[in-house]
C-alpha positions in Angstrom: 127.7 59.5 -128.8 126.9 59.4 -125.1 124.8 56.3 -125.6 127.7 54.5 -127.3 130.1 55.4 -124.5 127.6 54.3 -121.9 127.1 51.0 -123.7 130.9 50.4 -123.9 131.3 51.0 -120.2 128.4 48.7 -119.3 129.9 45.2 -118.6 126.9 43.5 -116.9 126.0 41.6 -120.1 129.5 40.4 -120.5 129.6 39.1 -117.0 126.3 37.2 -117.5 127.7 35.7 -120.6 130.9 34.7 -118.8 128.9 33.0 -116.0 126.8 31.2 -118.6 129.9 29.9 -120.4 131.4 28.7 -117.1 128.1 26.9 -116.2 128.1 25.3 -119.6 131.6 24.0 -119.3 130.9 22.6 -115.8 127.8 20.9 -117.2 129.8 19.3 -120.1 132.5 18.1 -117.6 129.8 16.7 -115.3 128.0 14.8 -118.1 131.3 13.4 -119.4 132.3 12.2 -115.9 128.9 10.7 -115.2 128.9 8.8 -118.5 132.2 7.1 -117.8 131.3 6.5 -114.2 127.9 5.0 -115.3 129.7 2.5 -117.5 131.9 1.4 -114.6 128.9 1.1 -112.3 127.0 -1.0 -114.8 130.0 -3.4 -115.0 130.2 -3.6 -111.2 126.5 -4.2 -110.7 126.5 -6.9 -113.4 129.4 -8.6 -111.7 127.7 -8.6 -108.4 124.4 -9.9 -109.9 126.3 -12.7 -111.6 128.1 -13.6 -108.4 124.8 -13.7 -106.5 123.2 -15.8 -109.1 126.1 -18.3 -109.1 126.0 -18.5 -105.3 122.2 -19.0 -105.3 122.6 -21.9 -107.8 125.3 -23.5 -105.7 123.1 -23.2 -102.6 120.2 -24.8 -104.3 122.4 -27.6 -105.6 123.9 -28.2 -102.2 120.5 -28.4 -100.5 119.1 -31.0 -102.9 
């Protein structure tokens, strides 16, 4: 009986589980944010690359 009472009072395992759940939720939120941000960055970089390519073509045409 004393062992069961002692186990009931011991909350160290519960605290570790709570911290684990918090870390998991933060990880899920970070992954979700990075995926949406990654898509936007991809669009921006492609737009910059297209603009540079267009400018380079115009420069070559003007110098000919």
